[in-house]
C-alpha positions as CSV (number, residue, x, y, z in Angstrom):
1,M,-12.7,176.3,113.3
2,A,-14.3,172.8,113.5
3,A,-12.0,171.9,116.4
4,Q,-13.0,175.0,118.2
5,T,-16.7,174.3,117.7
6,S,-16.2,170.7,118.9
7,Q,-14.4,172.0,122.0
8,Q,-17.3,174.4,122.7
9,S,-19.8,171.7,122.4
10,L,-17.9,169.4,124.7
11,A,-17.7,172.2,127.2
12,A,-21.4,172.8,126.9
13,R,-22.1,169.1,127.5
14,Q,-19.9,169.1,130.6
15,S,-21.6,172.2,131.9
16,I,-25.0,170.6,131.4
17,L,-24.0,167.4,133.1
18,N,-22.6,169.3,136.0
19,N,-25.4,171.7,136.5
20,A,-28.7,170.6,134.9
21,I,-31.4,168.8,137.0
22,P,-32.3,165.3,135.9
23,V,-36.1,165.0,135.8
24,L,-38.4,162.0,135.2
25,Q,-42.0,162.9,134.7
26,N,-45.2,161.1,133.9
27,V,-46.3,163.2,130.9
28,R,-49.1,161.2,129.2
29,S,-51.3,158.2,130.0
30,G,-54.3,156.5,128.5
31,S,-56.0,153.3,127.6
32,A,-56.2,151.1,124.5
33,S,-58.3,148.2,123.2
34,Y,-56.6,145.1,122.0
35,A,-58.3,143.4,119.0
36,A,-56.9,140.1,117.7
37,G,-56.1,140.3,114.0
38,S,-56.4,144.1,113.9
39,P,-53.5,146.4,114.9
40,T,-54.2,149.1,117.4
41,T,-52.0,152.2,117.0
42,V,-51.7,154.9,119.6
43,N,-50.1,158.3,118.9
44,V,-48.6,160.3,121.8
45,L,-47.1,163.8,122.0
46,A,-44.1,164.2,124.1
47,S,-43.8,167.2,126.5
48,N,-42.2,170.3,125.2
49,V,-39.7,170.6,128.0
50,G,-36.0,170.1,128.7
51,L,-33.2,168.3,126.9
52,I,-34.7,164.9,126.3
53,R,-32.7,161.8,127.1
54,R,-35.2,159.0,126.8
55,F,-38.8,157.8,127.3
56,F,-40.2,154.9,129.3
57,L,-43.5,153.4,128.2
58,V,-45.4,151.3,130.8
59,L,-48.0,148.8,129.6
60,S,-50.4,147.1,132.0
61,G,-53.3,144.8,131.4
62,T,-54.9,141.4,132.1
63,L,-54.6,138.2,130.1
64,N,-57.6,135.9,129.8
65,C,-58.6,132.8,127.9
66,A,-61.6,130.4,127.8
67,S,-62.2,127.9,130.6
68,T,-60.2,124.6,130.3
69,H,-57.7,126.2,128.0
70,T,-54.2,127.5,128.5
71,L,-52.0,130.2,127.1
72,T,-48.2,129.5,127.0
73,A,-45.6,132.3,126.7
74,T,-43.3,132.3,123.7
75,K,-39.6,133.0,124.1
76,F,-40.3,136.7,123.8
77,G,-43.6,136.8,125.8
78,I,-45.1,140.2,126.6
79,A,-42.1,142.0,125.0
80,N,-43.8,141.1,121.7
81,L,-46.9,143.0,122.5
82,L,-45.6,146.0,120.7
83,S,-45.1,145.1,117.0
84,N,-43.9,148.6,116.2
85,V,-42.6,151.6,118.1
86,Q,-41.8,154.9,116.4
87,F,-40.3,158.2,117.6
88,T,-40.3,161.2,115.2
89,D,-38.5,164.3,116.4
90,Q,-39.6,167.9,116.1
91,N,-37.7,168.2,112.8
92,N,-39.8,165.3,111.4
93,R,-36.9,162.8,111.5
94,L,-37.9,159.2,112.2
95,R,-35.4,158.1,114.8
96,I,-37.1,155.0,116.2
97,N,-38.8,152.5,114.0
98,T,-38.5,149.0,115.4
99,S,-40.2,146.4,117.6
100,G,-40.8,146.0,121.3
101,I,-38.5,143.0,121.6
102,H,-35.7,144.9,119.9
103,L,-36.0,147.8,122.4
104,H,-36.3,145.4,125.4
105,L,-33.2,143.4,124.4
106,S,-31.2,146.5,123.6
107,A,-32.1,148.0,127.0
108,S,-30.8,144.8,128.5
109,E,-27.6,144.6,126.5
110,K,-26.7,148.3,127.3
111,R,-27.1,147.6,131.0
112,R,-25.3,144.3,131.0
113,R,-28.3,142.6,132.6
114,P,-31.9,141.7,131.7
115,F,-33.8,145.0,131.8
116,G,-35.9,145.5,134.9
117,A,-35.1,142.0,136.2
118,A,-34.7,141.1,139.9
119,L,-31.6,139.3,141.2
120,T,-33.8,136.4,142.4
121,S,-36.8,135.0,140.8
122,A,-40.3,134.7,142.2
123,G,-40.6,132.1,145.0
124,T,-36.9,132.1,145.8
125,S,-36.2,132.2,149.5
126,D,-33.9,135.0,150.7
127,T,-33.5,135.7,154.4
128,T,-32.6,139.4,153.7
129,G,-35.9,139.9,151.8
130,L,-34.1,140.8,148.6
131,G,-35.6,139.5,145.3
132,Y,-38.7,139.6,143.3
133,N,-41.1,141.7,145.4
134,F,-42.7,144.1,142.9
135,P,-44.8,143.2,139.8
136,V,-42.3,144.8,137.4
137,E,-41.6,143.3,133.9
138,T,-44.1,140.6,134.7
139,N,-44.4,138.0,132.0
140,P,-46.8,135.2,133.0
141,S,-45.5,131.9,131.7
142,N,-48.9,130.3,131.6
143,V,-52.5,131.6,131.8
144,A,-55.1,129.1,132.7
145,G,-58.7,129.6,131.6
146,G,-60.8,131.1,134.3
147,T,-57.8,132.5,136.1
148,A,-56.8,135.9,134.7
149,Q,-53.2,137.0,134.9
150,G,-52.2,140.6,135.2
151,F,-49.0,142.0,133.7
152,N,-46.8,145.2,133.8
153,F,-44.1,145.7,131.2
154,I,-41.8,148.7,130.7
155,F,-40.1,149.6,127.5
156,E,-37.2,152.1,127.2
157,I,-37.3,154.4,124.1
158,P,-33.8,155.9,124.0
159,V,-33.0,159.3,122.6
160,V,-29.4,159.8,123.8
161,N,-26.4,157.5,123.6
162,S,-26.0,157.4,127.3
163,N,-26.3,159.6,130.4
164,T,-22.8,160.8,130.0
165,D,-22.7,160.9,126.1
166,L,-25.6,163.2,125.1
167,S,-25.3,162.4,121.4
168,G,-28.8,162.4,120.0
169,C,-30.4,164.7,122.6
170,V,-33.4,166.7,121.7
171,Y,-34.0,170.3,123.0
172,A,-37.7,170.4,123.4
173,N,-38.3,173.9,124.9
174,Q,-40.2,175.2,121.9
175,V,-43.8,175.4,120.7
176,T,-43.6,175.4,116.9
177,S,-43.4,171.6,116.5
178,N,-43.7,168.4,118.5
179,N,-41.8,165.3,119.3
180,Q,-44.2,162.4,118.6
181,L,-44.3,158.7,119.7
182,Q,-46.4,156.0,118.1
183,F,-46.8,152.4,119.3
184,T,-48.8,149.6,117.7
185,L,-50.3,146.6,119.6
186,N,-49.4,143.4,117.9
187,P,-52.5,142.0,116.1
188,N,-51.0,138.5,116.3
189,A,-50.1,138.5,120.0
190,F,-51.8,135.0,120.2
191,V,-51.2,132.2,117.7
192,Y,-52.2,128.6,117.3
193,G,-50.5,126.1,115.0
194,A,-48.5,129.0,113.5
195,D,-45.1,130.5,113.8
196,P,-44.8,131.9,117.4
197,Y,-41.6,133.9,116.8
198,N,-43.4,137.3,116.7
199,A,-46.2,136.3,119.2
200,C,-46.6,136.7,122.9
201,Y,-48.5,133.5,123.6
202,T,-49.4,130.2,121.9
203,T,-52.9,128.7,122.6
204,D,-53.7,125.0,123.0
205,A,-56.6,125.2,120.5
206,A,-57.9,127.4,117.8
207,L,-58.3,131.1,118.8
208,A,-62.0,130.9,118.2
209,T,-62.1,128.2,120.9
210,T,-59.6,129.6,123.4
211,L,-60.8,133.2,123.1
212,P,-57.6,134.9,124.3
213,T,-58.1,138.5,125.2
214,I,-56.2,141.4,126.8
215,T,-58.5,143.6,129.0
216,G,-58.0,146.7,131.0
217,L,-55.0,147.7,128.9
218,T,-53.5,151.0,130.0
219,W,-50.3,152.9,129.1
220,T,-48.2,155.5,130.7
221,L,-45.4,157.6,129.1
222,Y,-42.6,158.9,131.3
223,Q,-40.1,161.5,129.9
224,D,-36.5,161.6,131.2
225,F,-35.0,165.0,130.5
226,L,-32.5,167.5,131.8
227,D,-34.0,170.7,133.1
228,Q,-32.7,174.1,134.3
229,L,-29.9,174.1,131.7
230,P,-27.1,176.6,132.2
231,T,-27.7,179.8,130.3
232,N,-25.6,182.4,128.4
233,G,-27.2,185.8,127.7
234,G,-30.7,184.4,128.5
235,Y,-30.4,181.4,126.1
236,A,-29.8,177.8,127.1
237,V,-26.3,176.6,126.6
238,L,-26.6,173.6,124.3
239,P,-24.2,170.9,123.1
240,Q,-24.5,171.6,119.4
241,D,-22.5,168.6,118.3
242,D,-24.7,166.3,120.4
243,I,-27.9,167.8,119.0
244,S,-26.5,167.3,115.5
245,W,-26.6,163.6,116.0
246,A,-29.6,161.3,116.0
247,L,-29.7,158.0,117.8
248,V,-31.5,155.6,115.4
249,Y,-33.2,152.3,116.1
250,Q,-34.4,150.6,113.0
251,M,-35.6,147.1,112.1
252,I,-34.9,146.0,108.5
253,N,-35.5,142.9,106.5
254,P,-32.5,142.2,104.2
255,G,-34.5,139.7,102.1
256,A,-34.7,135.9,101.8
257,Q,-31.8,133.9,103.1
258,V,-30.1,131.1,101.2
259,A,-28.6,128.1,102.9
260,G,-24.9,127.3,102.5
261,V,-23.9,130.7,101.1
262,D,-22.8,134.1,102.5
263,N,-25.9,136.3,102.6
264,L,-24.8,139.9,102.7
265,Y,-26.4,143.1,104.0
266,S,-24.6,146.2,103.2
267,L,-24.5,148.8,106.0
268,P,-25.4,152.3,104.8
269,P,-22.5,154.8,104.9
270,Y,-22.1,157.7,107.4
271,N,-23.6,155.7,110.3
272,V,-21.8,154.8,113.5
273,Y,-23.1,151.5,114.7
274,Q,-23.3,150.7,118.4
275,N,-25.1,147.4,118.1
276,L,-26.8,145.0,115.6
277,M,-29.2,142.3,116.5
278,L,-30.1,139.6,114.1
279,F,-33.5,138.1,114.7
280,W,-33.4,134.7,113.0
281,D,-36.8,133.0,112.6
282,N,-36.3,129.5,111.1
283,Y,-39.7,128.1,112.1
284,T,-40.1,124.3,112.2
285,Y,-36.4,123.7,112.2
286,N,-35.8,120.6,114.4
287,G,-32.1,120.7,115.0
288,G,-30.3,121.9,118.1
289,T,-30.2,125.5,119.2
290,S,-28.1,127.5,116.7
291,S,-27.0,124.4,114.7
292,D,-28.7,125.9,111.6
293,V,-26.2,128.8,111.5
294,Q,-22.5,128.3,110.4
295,Y,-21.2,131.8,111.1
296,L,-21.7,135.5,111.1
297,K,-19.1,138.1,109.9
298,V,-18.5,141.8,109.6
299,Q,-16.6,142.3,106.4
300,S,-15.2,145.4,104.8
301,S,-14.5,145.9,101.0
302,N,-15.7,142.3,100.4
303,T,-12.4,140.9,101.5
304,Y,-11.3,142.2,104.9
305,V,-12.9,140.4,107.8
306,L,-13.3,142.7,110.8
307,K,-15.0,140.1,113.0
308,Q,-16.2,136.5,112.6
309,W,-18.1,134.4,115.0
310,D,-19.7,130.9,115.0
311,P,-22.9,130.8,117.2
312,L,-21.1,129.3,120.2
313,M,-18.3,131.9,120.2
314,L,-20.9,134.6,119.9
315,A,-22.9,133.1,122.8
316,V,-19.8,133.2,125.1
317,L,-19.2,136.8,124.3
318,N,-22.8,137.7,124.9
319,R,-23.0,135.8,128.2
320,N,-20.1,137.9,129.4
321,I,-22.2,141.0,128.5
322,L,-25.6,140.0,129.7
323,G,-24.9,137.2,132.2
324,T,-27.3,134.9,130.4
325,D,-28.3,133.9,126.8
326,F,-30.4,135.8,124.4
327,P,-33.7,134.0,123.5
328,A,-33.3,130.9,121.3
329,G,-35.1,127.6,120.8
330,Q,-36.0,124.8,118.5
331,G,-38.8,122.4,117.8
332,S,-41.2,121.4,115.1
333,T,-44.2,123.0,116.8
334,G,-42.6,125.9,118.7
335,F,-40.1,128.8,118.5
336,S,-37.2,127.9,116.1
337,G,-34.3,130.3,115.7
338,G,-32.6,132.8,117.9
339,V,-31.2,136.3,118.5
340,Y,-27.6,137.0,117.5
341,N,-26.2,140.1,119.2
342,L,-23.3,141.9,117.5
343,D,-21.9,144.4,120.0
344,F,-19.7,147.3,119.0
345,R,-20.0,149.6,122.1
346,D,-16.4,149.4,123.1
347,K,-15.4,150.5,119.6
348,P,-18.3,151.7,117.5
349,L,-18.4,150.5,113.9
350,S,-18.1,153.6,111.8
351,V,-19.1,153.1,108.2
352,N,-17.6,155.6,105.7
353,Q,-18.2,156.3,102.0
354,V,-14.9,154.9,100.9
355,S,-15.3,151.1,101.5
356,S,-18.4,149.0,101.8
357,T,-19.1,147.2,105.1
358,N,-21.3,144.1,105.1
359,I,-23.0,141.9,107.7
360,V,-22.6,138.3,106.5
361,F,-25.0,135.7,107.7
362,R,-24.4,132.0,106.6
363,P,-27.2,129.6,107.6
364,T,-26.8,125.9,107.0
365,T,-30.5,125.2,106.9
366,V,-33.3,127.5,105.8
367,Q,-36.9,126.4,106.3
368,S,-39.7,127.5,104.0
369,G,-40.9,131.0,105.1
370,A,-37.8,131.6,107.3
371,A,-37.0,135.2,107.9
372,L,-34.1,137.3,109.1
373,N,-34.7,140.8,110.5
374,I,-31.8,143.0,111.7
375,G,-32.3,145.4,114.5
376,Q,-29.9,148.3,114.1
377,E,-28.7,150.8,116.6
378,Y,-26.6,153.6,115.2
379,L,-25.7,157.3,115.5
380,W,-26.5,159.3,112.4
381,Y,-25.0,162.8,111.9
382,A,-28.1,164.8,111.0
383,N,-26.3,168.1,111.2
384,A,-29.4,170.1,111.9
385,A,-28.6,171.7,115.3
386,T,-30.6,174.7,116.4
387,S,-30.5,176.7,119.5
388,G,-33.0,178.7,121.6
C-alpha cells in the first residue's frame, strides 16, 4: 500500500512538472526603518495561490555616515543585515528560522556559484559587454562620509528541495490559514571596537561620532510557485509525499566550545540532512586562517567515522563546489574565524532512531567569548499532507 501511494505521488509530481505553469510574482512590498541597537521586525503574509517553491526577498536602501569618517564592510557585508528570517507555514510549522548570511551562502552552495554574482567584477574590461552591469547583490566595500552608497540585496527563502524535487512544497490555494514570513533587521549592523562577525560594517570611530545610518530602506517579496496544476474530478492533483515533507533551515548554538577536545553536537533523528554550515566566530584570534581548527567529523554511534576533514581538505572540496572560498579571516581587530561547509547533497545524511549521529568540531584555540553556530538544512517528514 505504501509503495502504491509513493508511486502515485511520484506520478503526480511528474504530471505537475510537465504541465503546471511556473510563476514568479511580486506579492508584497513595503518600507522599514533601521534603528541602531533596536531590532526592527517585519511580518509579511504570502499569497494564497499555487504550489509554493520559494520566495525572494529584495532589500534596497542607502548607507550613510558622518563627514570625514568611513564604513568598512565585514566579510559578510550586507548579507548580515537580516539577523533572523522565519517562514511559518499554514499548518503553523516553523520551517525557516535562521540568519540572512546562512540563506545567502546556502543559495550559493546549491547553485555552485556565489548567488547573484556576475562573471566579471565591476570595472573589469570586457569587449563583449558581459559582466557587472546591473546593481544586483551590491555590497559597497567602503562608505565615505558625505558620499552615500546605495545597495540592493536579494535573499532566497526556499520551500522546496529543488525545481525537480518538490519535497517540502506548500499548496497555498486555501483561505482558512496563511503562510507567513518574518524578517528582522540586525540591530548591530554597525560596530566599532567589537566583534564584527555578525555585523555588516565596522566604523573608524565610535558610533555616536560616525553616525552610520540606513535610509530609504524598502523591501519587496517575490513568490515563486506552480500554477494551473493538473486536476482530477475538479481537485488539484497533488504530490502527497512531497507535501508531507518540510524543508527546514535552522540556526542553532551547540554551546561553548573547548579547545583540544572533540566537541559534539548530536543531530536529531528522523531528519535528512542536505547541508550543515558551521559558523565559527573566534574573535581576536591572531593565527592564520583556519589554523585554530584541527578537524571536523561526522561520527555515528560514537565510533564509526563517516567523514573527517581538516580545514584545508574541506576548503578544497568546497572550492570544487563554489569555485571560491567561503568567508574567513583573522586579525586582532577584525573578523576572526570562518565558515565550514559540510555538503551532503550527493548523498543526503539520513539520521534514524537506531544510532546517534554527531557533528564533531575540534578547535585548537578558543578565544574568550568565541561562538559556534550551526546552520542546518534538512528535510523533515511532517506527515501532514492535505489536499484540495
